[in-house]
LORO-517290 format. One record per atom (N, C-alpha, C): residue in one letter; x, y, z; residue number from 1. Coordinates in pm, 1 decimal, padded with zeros to 6 digits, always signed. Layout:
N
<node 'A'; <X; Y; Z>; NUM>
...
This chain:
77
<node 'M'; <+00085.6; -00117.6; -00000.1>; 1>
<node 'M'; <+00000.5; -00000.3; +00000.1>; 1>
<node 'M'; <+00089.4; +00123.8; +00000.0>; 1>
<node 'S'; <+00066.1; +00214.8; -00092.6>; 2>
<node 'S'; <+00148.8; +00334.4; -00103.0>; 2>
<node 'S'; <+00112.6; +00435.8; +00006.0>; 2>
<node 'K'; <+00196.7; +00535.6; +00021.3>; 3>
<node 'K'; <+00171.9; +00640.4; +00121.3>; 3>
<node 'K'; <+00041.7; +00714.2; +00092.8>; 3>
<node 'L'; <+00015.3; +00739.4; -00035.4>; 4>
<node 'L'; <-00106.4; +00810.1; -00074.3>; 4>
<node 'L'; <-00230.1; +00725.9; -00039.9>; 4>
<node 'E'; <-00224.7; +00596.8; -00066.5>; 5>
<node 'E'; <-00336.5; +00509.0; -00034.4>; 5>
<node 'E'; <-00358.9; +00502.5; +00116.9>; 5>
<node 'K'; <-00252.4; +00500.0; +00194.1>; 6>
<node 'K'; <-00263.6; +00500.2; +00339.9>; 6>
<node 'K'; <-00326.5; +00630.1; +00389.3>; 6>
<node 'L'; <-00284.3; +00741.6; +00329.4>; 7>
<node 'L'; <-00339.7; +00872.0; +00367.4>; 7>
<node 'L'; <-00488.9; +00878.1; +00334.7>; 7>
<node 'L'; <-00527.2; +00831.4; +00217.4>; 8>
<node 'L'; <-00668.7; +00830.4; +00178.1>; 8>
<node 'L'; <-00750.7; +00743.1; +00273.2>; 8>
<node 'Q'; <-00696.9; +00629.9; +00310.9>; 9>
<node 'Q'; <-00767.0; +00540.3; +00401.7>; 9>
<node 'Q'; <-00785.5; +00605.0; +00538.5>; 9>
<node 'R'; <-00681.3; +00671.2; +00587.1>; 10>
<node 'R'; <-00689.1; +00739.0; +00717.8>; 10>
<node 'R'; <-00791.9; +00852.1; +00714.4>; 10>
<node 'I'; <-00792.7; +00927.6; +00604.5>; 11>
<node 'I'; <-00888.6; +01038.0; +00590.5>; 11>
<node 'I'; <-01030.9; +00984.3; +00583.6>; 11>
<node 'K'; <-01049.2; +00876.6; +00510.8>; 12>
<node 'K'; <-01181.7; +00816.7; +00497.9>; 12>
<node 'K'; <-01232.0; +00766.1; +00633.4>; 12>
<node 'N'; <-01143.7; +00708.5; +00712.9>; 13>
<node 'N'; <-01181.6; +00653.3; +00842.7>; 13>
<node 'N'; <-01204.0; +00760.9; +00948.1>; 13>
<node 'N'; <-01135.2; +00873.0; +00937.8>; 14>
<node 'N'; <-01148.0; +00978.5; +01038.2>; 14>
<node 'N'; <-01145.3; +01116.3; +00970.8>; 14>
<node 'P'; <-01256.9; +01160.1; +00911.6>; 15>
<node 'P'; <-01258.8; +01288.5; +00838.1>; 15>
<node 'P'; <-01255.6; +01411.8; +00928.7>; 15>
<node 'K'; <-01260.6; +01392.9; +01059.9>; 16>
<node 'K'; <-01259.9; +01508.1; +01149.6>; 16>
<node 'K'; <-01119.5; +01558.6; +01180.7>; 16>
<node 'S'; <-01017.8; +01479.4; +01152.6>; 17>
<node 'S'; <-00881.4; +01521.9; +01184.6>; 17>
<node 'S'; <-00792.0; +01520.9; +01060.4>; 17>
<node 'V'; <-00829.1; +01604.7; +00964.2>; 18>
<node 'V'; <-00753.6; +01614.9; +00838.5>; 18>
<node 'V'; <-00696.3; +01755.0; +00827.6>; 18>
<node 'R'; <-00568.7; +01763.9; +00804.9>; 19>
<node 'R'; <-00503.3; +01893.0; +00788.8>; 19>
<node 'R'; <-00518.3; +01941.2; +00644.8>; 19>
<node 'F'; <-00512.4; +02073.3; +00626.6>; 20>
<node 'F'; <-00526.6; +02132.1; +00494.1>; 20>
<node 'F'; <-00418.1; +02078.9; +00399.8>; 20>
<node 'E'; <-00295.9; +02065.4; +00449.8>; 21>
<node 'E'; <-00185.0; +02019.9; +00367.0>; 21>
<node 'E'; <-00209.3; +01879.5; +00310.8>; 21>
<node 'E'; <-00277.0; +01795.2; +00388.7>; 22>
<node 'E'; <-00307.9; +01659.3; +00343.1>; 22>
<node 'E'; <-00409.8; +01661.7; +00228.8>; 22>
<node 'L'; <-00513.8; +01742.8; +00243.8>; 23>
<node 'L'; <-00611.9; +01755.7; +00135.2>; 23>
<node 'L'; <-00549.0; +01816.5; +00010.7>; 23>
<node 'D'; <-00464.7; +01915.3; +00030.3>; 24>
<node 'D'; <-00394.8; +01979.6; -00080.7>; 24>
<node 'D'; <-00311.3; +01877.5; -00158.2>; 24>
<node 'K'; <-00239.8; +01793.1; -00086.8>; 25>
<node 'K'; <-00154.3; +01690.8; -00147.9>; 25>
<node 'K'; <-00237.2; +01594.4; -00233.0>; 25>
<node 'I'; <-00349.4; +01550.3; -00179.0>; 26>
<node 'I'; <-00434.8; +01455.4; -00250.9>; 26>
<node 'I'; <-00494.9; +01520.2; -00375.7>; 26>
<node 'L'; <-00545.8; +01642.1; -00361.6>; 27>
<node 'L'; <-00606.9; +01708.5; -00476.6>; 27>
<node 'L'; <-00505.7; +01736.3; -00586.7>; 27>
<node 'R'; <-00387.3; +01775.8; -00551.0>; 28>
<node 'R'; <-00282.7; +01799.8; -00652.8>; 28>
<node 'R'; <-00247.6; +01670.7; -00726.4>; 28>
<node 'R'; <-00236.7; +01561.0; -00653.3>; 29>
<node 'R'; <-00205.4; +01431.4; -00716.0>; 29>
<node 'R'; <-00316.0; +01385.1; -00809.6>; 29>
<node 'E'; <-00440.2; +01427.4; -00781.0>; 30>
<node 'E'; <-00552.7; +01389.9; -00865.8>; 30>
<node 'E'; <-00571.3; +01484.0; -00984.7>; 30>
<node 'G'; <-00484.1; +01583.4; -00999.1>; 31>
<node 'G'; <-00486.5; +01670.9; -01115.4>; 31>
<node 'G'; <-00554.8; +01804.1; -01096.8>; 31>
<node 'Y'; <-00592.3; +01837.7; -00974.3>; 32>
<node 'Y'; <-00655.2; +01966.8; -00947.7>; 32>
<node 'Y'; <-00548.7; +02074.4; -00937.6>; 32>
<node 'E'; <-00579.1; +02192.8; -00992.0>; 33>
<node 'E'; <-00488.6; +02306.4; -00988.3>; 33>
<node 'E'; <-00538.3; +02405.9; -00883.2>; 33>
<node 'P'; <-00455.0; +02439.1; -00783.6>; 34>
<node 'P'; <-00499.6; +02531.5; -00679.3>; 34>
<node 'P'; <-00485.9; +02678.0; -00721.1>; 34>
<node 'S'; <-00576.7; +02760.9; -00669.9>; 35>
<node 'S'; <-00567.7; +02905.3; -00683.5>; 35>
<node 'S'; <-00563.6; +02963.2; -00543.4>; 35>
<node 'Q'; <-00455.4; +03036.4; -00514.1>; 36>
<node 'Q'; <-00443.6; +03094.5; -00382.0>; 36>
<node 'Q'; <-00538.5; +03211.7; -00365.7>; 36>
<node 'P'; <-00584.2; +03232.8; -00243.9>; 37>
<node 'P'; <-00676.1; +03344.3; -00219.2>; 37>
<node 'P'; <-00605.8; +03479.2; -00230.0>; 37>
<node 'R'; <-00683.6; +03579.6; -00257.1>; 38>
<node 'R'; <-00630.7; +03717.1; -00264.6>; 38>
<node 'R'; <-00708.0; +03804.0; -00166.6>; 38>
<node 'G'; <-00647.5; +03908.4; -00123.9>; 39>
<node 'G'; <-00716.5; +04007.1; -00042.1>; 39>
<node 'G'; <-00755.2; +03960.5; +00096.5>; 39>
<node 'G'; <-00676.5; +03874.2; +00157.7>; 40>
<node 'G'; <-00702.9; +03834.6; +00294.8>; 40>
<node 'G'; <-00796.3; +03717.7; +00310.8>; 40>
<node 'S'; <-00843.5; +03657.4; +00203.5>; 41>
<node 'S'; <-00932.0; +03542.3; +00214.2>; 41>
<node 'S'; <-00852.1; +03417.5; +00249.7>; 41>
<node 'S'; <-00918.7; +03319.3; +00309.0>; 42>
<node 'S'; <-00852.1; +03195.8; +00344.6>; 42>
<node 'S'; <-00900.5; +03079.0; +00259.5>; 42>
<node 'H'; <-00984.6; +03105.6; +00158.2>; 43>
<node 'H'; <-01042.7; +03000.0; +00077.9>; 43>
<node 'H'; <-00959.9; +02973.5; -00048.9>; 43>
<node 'Y'; <-00917.0; +02849.5; -00063.6>; 44>
<node 'Y'; <-00843.1; +02805.4; -00182.9>; 44>
<node 'Y'; <-00943.5; +02740.4; -00277.3>; 44>
<node 'T'; <-00927.9; +02764.2; -00407.8>; 45>
<node 'T'; <-01014.0; +02704.3; -00508.1>; 45>
<node 'T'; <-00931.0; +02608.2; -00591.5>; 45>
<node 'Y'; <-00982.0; +02487.5; -00607.3>; 46>
<node 'Y'; <-00914.3; +02383.6; -00685.0>; 46>
<node 'Y'; <-00997.0; +02357.4; -00809.5>; 46>
<node 'K'; <-00930.9; +02362.6; -00926.0>; 47>
<node 'K'; <-01000.2; +02343.2; -01053.5>; 47>
<node 'K'; <-00937.4; +02228.9; -01129.9>; 47>
<node 'K'; <-01023.7; +02158.1; -01203.2>; 48>
<node 'K'; <-00978.6; +02048.8; -01289.0>; 48>
<node 'K'; <-01068.6; +02050.1; -01412.4>; 48>
<node 'Q'; <-01009.8; +02028.1; -01527.1>; 49>
<node 'Q'; <-01083.2; +02030.8; -01652.6>; 49>
<node 'Q'; <-01198.6; +01932.3; -01651.0>; 49>
<node 'G'; <-01318.8; +01979.5; -01679.8>; 50>
<node 'G'; <-01435.0; +01893.8; -01689.9>; 50>
<node 'G'; <-01497.5; +01854.0; -01557.6>; 50>
<node 'V'; <-01451.3; +01911.5; -01447.5>; 51>
<node 'V'; <-01503.4; +01877.1; -01314.4>; 51>
<node 'V'; <-01536.7; +02006.4; -01241.5>; 51>
<node 'R'; <-01640.0; +02000.9; -01159.3>; 52>
<node 'R'; <-01678.0; +02118.5; -01080.2>; 52>
<node 'R'; <-01565.8; +02158.2; -00985.3>; 52>
<node 'S'; <-01542.3; +02287.5; -00972.0>; 53>
<node 'S'; <-01434.6; +02335.1; -00885.1>; 53>
<node 'S'; <-01471.3; +02314.8; -00738.2>; 53>
<node 'L'; <-01367.7; +02302.2; -00655.1>; 54>
<node 'L'; <-01384.4; +02283.5; -00511.0>; 54>
<node 'L'; <-01323.9; +02403.3; -00439.0>; 54>
<node 'T'; <-01393.1; +02454.5; -00338.8>; 55>
<node 'T'; <-01342.3; +02564.0; -00258.1>; 55>
<node 'T'; <-01328.2; +02513.9; -00115.2>; 55>
<node 'I'; <-01205.5; +02528.1; -00062.5>; 56>
<node 'I'; <-01175.1; +02476.3; +00071.0>; 56>
<node 'I'; <-01106.9; +02586.6; +00151.8>; 56>
<node 'P'; <-01160.4; +02617.9; +00269.9>; 57>
<node 'P'; <-01094.1; +02717.9; +00354.8>; 57>
<node 'P'; <-00976.0; +02655.3; +00427.5>; 57>
<node 'R'; <-00869.3; +02731.4; +00436.2>; 58>
<node 'R'; <-00751.5; +02685.0; +00509.1>; 58>
<node 'R'; <-00772.9; +02720.9; +00655.3>; 58>
<node 'Q'; <-00790.9; +02618.1; +00737.1>; 59>
<node 'Q'; <-00815.6; +02637.2; +00879.2>; 59>
<node 'Q'; <-00714.1; +02558.8; +00960.2>; 59>
<node 'T'; <-00688.6; +02604.3; +01080.5>; 60>
<node 'T'; <-00596.2; +02532.5; +01166.2>; 60>
<node 'T'; <-00669.4; +02486.1; +01289.8>; 60>
<node 'P'; <-00637.5; +02374.9; +01347.2>; 61>
<node 'P'; <-00544.1; +02277.3; +01293.5>; 61>
<node 'P'; <-00605.0; +02185.8; +01187.9>; 61>
<node 'Y'; <-00740.0; +02171.8; +01186.5>; 62>
<node 'Y'; <-00802.1; +02078.4; +01092.7>; 62>
<node 'Y'; <-00908.6; +02147.4; +01007.2>; 62>
<node 'V'; <-00927.7; +02091.7; +00886.6>; 63>
<node 'V'; <-01032.0; +02136.6; +00797.1>; 63>
<node 'V'; <-01164.4; +02079.4; +00848.2>; 63>
<node 'E'; <-01272.4; +02154.8; +00835.2>; 64>
<node 'E'; <-01401.9; +02107.2; +00881.6>; 64>
<node 'E'; <-01440.8; +01979.1; +00805.7>; 64>
<node 'E'; <-01509.8; +01892.6; +00875.6>; 65>
<node 'E'; <-01546.5; +01761.5; +00821.6>; 65>
<node 'E'; <-01627.1; +01770.5; +00692.4>; 65>
<node 'I'; <-01715.1; +01867.1; +00679.6>; 66>
<node 'I'; <-01798.6; +01878.2; +00560.4>; 66>
<node 'I'; <-01714.2; +01898.1; +00434.2>; 66>
<node 'Y'; <-01606.9; +01975.7; +00444.2>; 67>
<node 'Y'; <-01519.2; +01997.4; +00328.4>; 67>
<node 'Y'; <-01442.2; +01869.8; +00291.8>; 67>
<node 'V'; <-01405.0; +01794.3; +00392.4>; 68>
<node 'V'; <-01336.7; +01666.4; +00367.2>; 68>
<node 'V'; <-01430.4; +01571.4; +00294.8>; 68>
<node 'R'; <-01555.0; +01566.6; +00338.7>; 69>
<node 'R'; <-01653.1; +01478.4; +00274.1>; 69>
<node 'R'; <-01681.3; +01523.4; +00129.3>; 69>
<node 'I'; <-01681.9; +01652.7; +00104.6>; 70>
<node 'I'; <-01700.5; +01703.2; -00031.8>; 70>
<node 'I'; <-01585.7; +01657.9; -00121.7>; 70>
<node 'V'; <-01463.5; +01665.4; -00071.6>; 71>
<node 'V'; <-01346.5; +01621.9; -00148.7>; 71>
<node 'V'; <-01354.9; +01471.8; -00175.1>; 71>
<node 'L'; <-01387.5; +01393.6; -00074.1>; 72>
<node 'L'; <-01397.6; +01248.3; -00092.4>; 72>
<node 'L'; <-01504.1; +01214.4; -00195.4>; 72>
<node 'A'; <-01616.0; +01284.1; -00192.1>; 73>
<node 'A'; <-01722.4; +01259.1; -00290.5>; 73>
<node 'A'; <-01678.0; +01299.0; -00431.4>; 73>
<node 'A'; <-01604.8; +01407.6; -00442.6>; 74>
<node 'A'; <-01556.0; +01452.8; -00574.6>; 74>
<node 'A'; <-01456.1; +01353.4; -00632.3>; 74>
<node 'L'; <-01379.7; +01287.5; -00544.7>; 75>
<node 'L'; <-01282.0; +01188.4; -00590.6>; 75>
<node 'L'; <-01343.1; +01050.4; -00608.2>; 75>
<node 'G'; <-01468.9; +01033.0; -00568.1>; 76>
<node 'G'; <-01535.5; +00905.2; -00582.1>; 76>
<node 'G'; <-01491.9; +00801.8; -00479.9>; 76>
<node 'I'; <-01457.8; +00850.0; -00361.2>; 77>
<node 'I'; <-01408.8; +00760.1; -00255.3>; 77>
<node 'I'; <-01517.9; +00743.0; -00151.4>; 77>
């Protein structure tokens, strides 16, 4: 099992304790292109050709569970 597969499994099992950097890593590997926020916003937008864009706020220490579930659904996991 690769590191990415282990990370996906851990996120799927416990979506309440996922860091922004972990979601960022997974989305980039899946081909999403991030757009950094401007003007003091904390929301990053991820775009991929032919797929609806995802907007995720960068929060510390963990991203809210609803955003993690949205990402998992977009990836078909």
